[in-house]
C-alpha positions in Angstrom: 77.7 -9.2 24.9 76.4 -12.3 23.7 78.1 -15.7 24.7 78.6 -18.3 22.1 78.0 -22.2 22.9 81.3 -23.7 23.0 81.5 -26.9 20.4 83.3 -29.8 22.1 85.1 -31.0 19.0 84.8 -31.2 14.9 81.8 -31.0 13.1 81.0 -31.5 9.6 79.6 -28.7 7.3 80.4 -26.0 9.7 82.4 -24.1 7.1 85.9 -25.4 8.0 87.8 -28.6 7.2 89.2 -31.3 9.9 92.5 -30.3 8.7 91.7 -26.7 9.7 90.3 -28.2 13.2 93.2 -30.1 13.8 95.7 -26.8 12.9 94.4 -25.2 15.6 93.4 -27.9 18.3 96.7 -27.6 19.9 96.3 -24.1 21.1 96.6 -24.3 25.0 93.8 -22.7 26.9 94.4 -19.2 28.8 95.4 -19.5 32.5 93.6 -17.2 35.1 96.7 -15.1 34.9 96.4 -14.6 31.0 92.7 -13.8 31.7 93.7 -11.3 34.6 96.1 -9.2 31.9 93.8 -9.3 29.0 92.6 -5.6 28.0 89.5 -4.4 25.8 90.5 -3.9 22.3 89.8 -0.3 22.8 92.0 0.6 25.4 95.1 -1.3 23.4 94.5 0.3 20.1 92.3 3.2 20.6 93.0 4.8 17.0 92.4 1.4 15.6 88.9 1.1 17.3 87.7 4.5 16.6 88.3 4.2 13.0 86.5 0.7 12.7 83.6 2.2 14.8 83.4 5.0 12.2 83.3 2.3 9.1 80.7 0.3 11.0 78.5 3.5 11.7 76.9 3.1 8.4 75.3 6.2 6.9 74.6 9.5 9.3 70.9 9.7 10.4 69.0 12.1 8.3 67.0 15.2 9.9 64.0 14.1 7.9 63.9 10.7 7.3 61.8 9.2 4.5 59.0 6.9 5.7 57.7 3.6 4.1 54.1 3.3 3.2 52.2 0.8 1.2 50.2 2.4 -1.8 48.2 1.0 -4.6 48.8 2.7 -7.8 47.7 2.1 -11.2 50.1 -0.7 -12.7 50.5 1.6 -15.9 51.9 4.5 -13.2 54.4 2.1 -11.9 55.5 0.8 -15.3 55.7 4.3 -16.6 58.3 5.1 -13.7 60.1 1.6 -14.1 60.8 2.2 -17.8 62.8 5.2 -17.2 65.6 3.2 -15.2 67.1 3.3 -11.7 65.9 5.8 -9.6 62.6 5.5 -10.7 61.3 6.1 -6.9 63.1 9.1 -6.6 61.5 10.2 -9.6 58.2 9.2 -8.3 58.9 11.3 -5.1 59.4 14.2 -6.9 56.8 14.0 -8.9 54.4 13.9 -6.2 56.6 17.0 -4.4 55.4 19.0 -7.5 51.6 17.6 -7.5 51.2 18.8 -3.8 53.3 21.9 -4.4 56.5 21.1 -2.3 
């Protein structure tokens, strides 16, 4: 877990105003007893933690992921595919698959 450096006071331009800073500046620090009673979020709210993890997991891993490469093609070829609209790279991939018999 990354530890963030605690800032000693209000600093201009950090995404909050002086009013924001002062609204929370009177929050008391936690005592050792309060810290000892704390439990991980997952232990307190297991169902919610699971839902959050599923949302943050992203797209499922592909069995056969595509690979990024660098290739030099004629400008006319690229323009012809781009002119066909969104998805031109997928259409180019399909044309190459057909060309090699896949």
